[in-house]
N, C-alpha and C positions, 0 to 999 in steps of 0.2 A: 567223433573226430575232434581233435583239439581246435579251438577257435583261434589259437595263436601258437603256431609251432615255429615261429621265427625268433631268432636271437636279436637282442638289442646290441648294436655295434658300440659297445662300451668296453673299455679296459676293465679288467677285474678290479683295478684300483679305483675306477670311477663308477662301477656298477651300482646303480640306484643311489648315487651320490656318496655312498659310504663304502662301497666295494664288497666283493664276495671273496674274501681272502682264502687262499689255499692253506694257510696256516691253520684253518679250522680243522683240517683233517688230522693234524698231529698235535695241536696245542689246544686242549680243552679250556685253558685259562686265558686264551686270547681275548682281549676286550671286544665287546660287540656293541653295535648300536641298538636302539630299541626296536628295530624292525627285523633283527635277526641276522645282520651281515657283520662278519668278523673282520678285524684289522690285526695286523702284526703289532707287537708291542711298540715298535718304533714308527708305526703308521705305514710301513711298507708291506708288500706281499712276500710270503716266504717261499712260494713255489711258482714257477712258470712266469714270473713277473717280467723276465726279459723277452718273453714271447707271448705277450698278452693277446688272446684271441677273442675276447668278449664273452659275455654271459649268454647261456642258452636259456630261453624263457618259454615256458609252455603253459597254456591254460586249457583245461579239459573238463568236461562235465560227464558224470555218470548219472544214473537215475536218482541217486541219493546224495552225491557229493560233488563239490567243485574242487578241482586241484589246480593250484597256481604254484609252479615250481621253477626255481632258478638254480643253475649250476654252471661251472666252467666247462670248457671243452674236455671231452673224455680222452685220456691219453693212456696207452697200455702201460701198466706197471705203476701208474701214478694215482694218488688219491684225489678224488673230486668230491668236495663237500656239496651236498644238496641242501637247499632251504625250501621246504615244501609246505605250503599253506593249504589246509584242508577245511572246507566249510560245509556244514550240513545244509542241504537244500530245503529241509523241512522247516527250518527257522532261520537260516542264514547266520548261524552262530558257529564259532570255532569248534572243531572236534577236540574235546578236552582230554580224551584218553583213547587208547587203542594202539594197534601195531601197524607199521608200514613196511612193505617189502618192495625193493626195487629189483626188477628182473631184467637181465640182458638175454635176449632170445635170438636164436637163429633158426630159420625154417620151422618156427612153431615150437621149438624145444628150448627150454631154459638152459643156458650155459653158465650163468652166474646169478646168485641171489644175495642181496645185501639188506639186512633187517635192522630196524630199531623197534624196541618193544613198547615205547611210550613217547609222547611228544616232549620236546624240550621245554615248551611252554604251550598253553592252550592254543591248539590249532596249528602249531608250527613243529614239523618233524625235521630232524637233521641227520638223515643217513649219509654215510660216506661210501662212495662207490669207487672201487679200485679194479678196473677191467684188467684181465690178464692178457688177452690177445687183441691185436688191432684188426680192423675190418668193419664191415657193415652189419649192423644188428637192429633188432627191434627193441625199443625201450618200453617197459610196462611198469606201472606203479599200482600196487594193491594195498588197500586200506581195510582193516578189520577191526570192528569194535562191537562186541556182543553179536547181535543178529545182523548188524550192518556189515555188508561185504561189498566193497566197491572196487572195480577194476578200471584203470585208466590206461588205454593203449595210446602212447604218444607218437608212435610211428617210427620211421627209420632214423637211426643215429650212426654217426661215424666214430669209431674209436681209432684215434691216430697213433701211429707207431712211436712218435716222440713229439715233444713240444714244438720243435721247428716245423714239423709237418702240419700242425694244427692250423686250420684255415679260419679266418674271421668269417662269421656267418653273414656279414653284410648288413647294410643299413636298411631296415624295413619300416614302413610307415606305421605309426601307432596313434592312438587317440591323444589329443593334446591336453587332456585333463587327467590329473593324477589324484586318485582317491584311494588311500591305502587300505589294506586288509584290516588293520587295527581300527581304522575309522569305520569301516563297514560293520565290524563286529560290535563296536561300542555304540552304534546308533541304529535306529530303525532302518533296515535296508533289505531289499530283495530285488531279484531280477526275474524277468519272464521272457520265454521264447516267443518270438513273432511267428505265428502260424495261422492257417485258416481255421476259423471257428464258425459254427452255425449262428448267424445273427438274423434278427427280424427287423425290417423297416417299421417305423412308427411315426405317428403324427402327434403334435402337441394338443393338449386340452387342459381343462380345469375340472377337477373332481370334487364331489361332495359325498361324505360318508352318510349313509342312511341305513335304517333297519330293513331287512328283507320284507317284502310285502306279505309273505306268509308266515313271518316270524317276528313281526313288530307291529306296533299300533300306537296311535295317539288317542287317548281317551279324552273326549271333550264334554263340556257341560251340556246335557240335553235340554236344559231350560234355565231361565233366570232363577237364581235362588242363593241359598247360603250353604256353606260347607259345615256339616255337623261337627261337633267338638270331639266326636269319636276318633280313635286313632287312625291316621292315614298311612298308607304304604309309603316307604321311604326309599330313596335311591340305593341300589345295591341289593334290594330285597328280591329274592327269587319267588315267583308266583306261578301258579298253575292257571290254566284257562278257567274262568268263572270265579276266581278268588275276588273277594270284596276288597276293593282298594280304598274306599271311603264312602261317605254318604252325602247326598245333595238334598237339601230341603227346598223343594220348588216353591216359587211364589206364584200363587194362582192368579192374582189380579182381580179387580172388582168386576171386570167385564166377563169373567168366566162363568159359564152356566153348564148344567149337566148335559144339555143337548150338544153344545159345541165340543165339550170334552169327549162325549160318546162318539161323535162324528170323527174327531181326530184319532180316536182309538181304532175305529174300523178302517180308516185310511191307512194307518200305520200297519195294521194287521194284513191288509191287502198287499202293501208294498213288500212286507216280509215274505209273504207266501210266494209272490212273483220272483223275488230275489232267490229264495231257496230252490225253486224250480229251475231258474236260470243256471245256478251252480250245478244242479244235477244233470242238466242237459249238456253243459259245457264239459263236465267231467267225462262223459261218454265220448264226446268229439275229440277231446285231448287223447284219450286212450287209442282212438283210431288214427291219430296223427293228422286230424283235419284242421286243427287250430294251434297257434302258438301257446305256450304255457302262460304267457302274460295275460291272455284273455281270461283264463280261469282265475288267476290271482286277483284281477280287477273285480271279477264277479263275486269272489269270496269277500273282498273288502266291502263291496256294496251290500252284501247280505248282512255283514256284521253291523253296518250303519243302520240298516233297516231294523235289525233286531233291537238295537239300542233305542231307536225311535219308538218302537212298539212298547218296550218296557217302560219308557218314560210316559207315554200316553196312558198306559194302564195304571201306573202309579198315581197320575194326576186324577184319574177317575176315582180310584180307591180313596185318595186323600179327600176329595170333595164329598164322597158319599159318607165317609166316616166322620167328617167334620173335624178331623185332627190336623191342624195346621202345622204340626211338628212332624208329621209322618215323612219319612225320608225315602229317597230313591237311591238304591244301592248302585254304586259305581263299580262294575266288575271288569276284570281283565278279559279282553276278547281273545287273547292268545297266551300261550305259555311262554314265559321269558323272564327277563330281569327288569326291574324298574330302574330306568336310567335317569329319570328326571321327574320331580314332583313340583308342580306350579300352583298348588293349592295350599291354603293354610286354614286351620279351624276358625270358623266364624266369619270368614271373608265372603263378601257378596260377589257372585260370579254371574257373568252374562252368558246367555246361551251361545254355544259354539267355542267358548274359550278353552284352550288346552289345559287339562288338569294333570294328566299323567302321560309319560312316554315309556313304552315298553319295547324291549328288543331281546331276541334270543342272543345270549352272550357268545355262542359258538360261531355265529356267522354275521357278516356285514355285506352291504351292497356299496359299490362306489359308482355313483351316477356322474358320468363324464360328459361334458359339452365340448365339442370341437368346432372350429370354424367351418362354414358351409362348403368351402372348397375341398374339404376332406370327407364330406358326408358320404359319397358313394363308396369310399373304401371301408366304411364301418362294417358292411355286410361280411367282409373277409376277416374280421378281427378275431383273434384267439385269446385276447386278454389285454393287459396293460402293465406298465411298471412305473414306479414312483421313486424319486430321489429321497433318501433318508440319511440323517447324520451318521448312522451306523452302517450304511451301505444301501444300495438300491433294493427296493421291495418289488419282486416280480410276482404278478398275479396271473397265472396261466394254468392250464390243465395239469401240467406236471406237478404243480404244487397244490392242486385241489380246487382251483378257481375255475369259473366258467362264465361265459357271456350269457346273460339271461334275457336281454332285449337290446334292440338297436332301432333307432328311428329310421323310417323310410321317407321322412319329410323334414324340411328345414323350418325351424321356428321363424315366423315372419317378423317377429320383433327383435330377437337377439341375433338372427341370422346364424344360428348354430344348429347342430344336430347332436343327438345324444346316444350314448351307449351305456349300459349298466353291467357291471361285472360283480358277480357274487364270489366271495372268498372266505376261507376259514379265518376267524378273527386273529389266530396266532401268527399269520403271515403278513398282515397289513394293518392299517390304522383302524382304531376301534371307537374313537370319540365321535359320537353322532353329531352331525352338523359341521364337522371340521371340513375345511376346504383347502385344496392343495393343487399344485401343478401336477399333471399326469401326462403320460405318453401312451397312446393306444397302438397296439400292434396291428399292422394292416397287410402284412405279407407273410407267407410261410418262411421258415428259416432257410437260408442259403449260406454256403460256406464263403466267408470273406476273410481276407487277411486282417487280423485283429490284435489289439494290445489292450491291457487294462486302462481304463479311463484315468486312473490315478497316476499313470506314468506320464501323462501329458501336462506340461507346464505352459501357462500363458506368459510368454516373454515379449512384452511390449506389443500385445495384440496378435502375436504369432504363436501358433501351436508348435511346441518344441519337445523333443524327448532326448534322453541321454542313452547312447548305445554303448554297451560294454565291448571294448575291443580286445582287452586281455584282463587278467585278474584285477589289476589296479589301474587300468587305462580306459578312459571313456571319451566319447565324442558327442558333441552337441549336434543334433540333427533336426532341422525344421521338417514338419510333416503336414500333409493334407489329409484331413479326416473325412469320414463318410457317415455311415449308419451307426447310431448308438443303440445298444441293447443292454440295459441294466449296467453291469460293471464293465462292459466291453465296448470298444469303439473300433470301427473299421478304419484301416489305413489305406488311402488311395495312392499316395506318393510319399517317398522319403525313406522307406524301409523295405528290406527284403526278407523273405521267409528264412527262418532259422537264426536270424540275428537275435541278440538279447538286449532288452531295454530295461532300464532301472524302473521297477514298478513301485518300490517304496524307498523314500529317501532321495528322490530326484532333486528336490530343492537344495539339499546339502551338497549334492554333486555340482549343482549350479553355483553354489557359493564357493566351492573348491576351485571352480574355473576362474573365479574372480579374485579370491583371496588367498589362493595357494593351498598346499596340502595340510596346513595346520588347522583348517576348518574342521570342527567336530572331533579333534584329537589333540593330545598333549605333547606330541613329539614330531620331529621331522623325519622324513624318509632317510 
């Protein structure tokens, strides 16, 4: 249905400031303004001027096009020039080619058809309609361009028997901001229908990008020593589990003896054996659904640490027994992945426990999010999170391959926060390990809420404002009260009704037009 089927009570000589002259029907060389409205050569109108009844103005949307059309009252036997602006909704650009048919119908049957085979200029079609009979009819406009076929049913219209009988359509309210079609086409512009959309409530937090526990690791120095001059693994290098990343030459120390080294070796061997059995036991429990996956991941990490400690202790014993003070300890990758950081350099002295290499699987990342304690109880219901990004919000949820891998059931006593960790494909979220950023954690299932794009909202002196399209070139400033935010969308609590259209791109230019007039963003006047 058209969003504006009312006529503006303007004389044809005053329509849109430059008039929609009936001389257009018979004088193709009549001068026109830049917006497509014609004048007689002497500035007067050639037809119906003594019975000026005002321009009829319609705005209608199909699935693929917007039609904004203006024409004088239809009078039997008289030519009525149409000026029809057609915009593609896919990119809000003018339809540069194609055919337009204007149909006059009665009881579903076409009684007259008027066609133009191409636009007079990009986006502007100029059919001339000359009805034969007076009466009540239905007006339909069809647009065809390749596979694009749009039909705009504009509703009932009256064809008057003569100009004296034509009635002024009356003065109907319109938006108080004019932003012309040429301005819309020349600048970034789009509109969006206000309608219910599934939105999820969320709470604020702060996230840190980490490597998954089962697909990332930090390789630390197992003992004091020196980094061998042999080649070290470099950032960006892909490695398999067990790959040699570098070599550490341990410093034995004068207090070392074979007894203490052997004792350390047996203690490390015992810890490794216990850790391997713990992993085996927890694997069975996880398969039965008796424990969360986090328990197994932590056990695997403890096993890897125990294995490194055992290898270190064994290397120290072998070094002591061989008397080779240059014997090195191989630093191997505990997981398959990519080297994302190397903190070691050949010949450097390293203290035990210092990080040497950081590895992570390039395909996945974790986002560890901390939220204030007042939101802690809601984390158990979370389905993911979303982040603001310069190119648009990044949504991390099941629909995009993300999942919640853990959430805290207790509040940290020092930070008074609780945590939740979301795993996601690296392609849909941040990848730089250690990066920190604001995040919002979903806490409720999606429910339908009246929503608009977030980019449609302008902060106007601290007040949320949108611009509503009243007709093709007419807009209205509307303060709104906002609610739930979910990625690119925001709930509207007050100020808008369903099926209204808001400016979703170019709202700031419409705001400028409301202050500076219709020349904003365009080189000519209406």
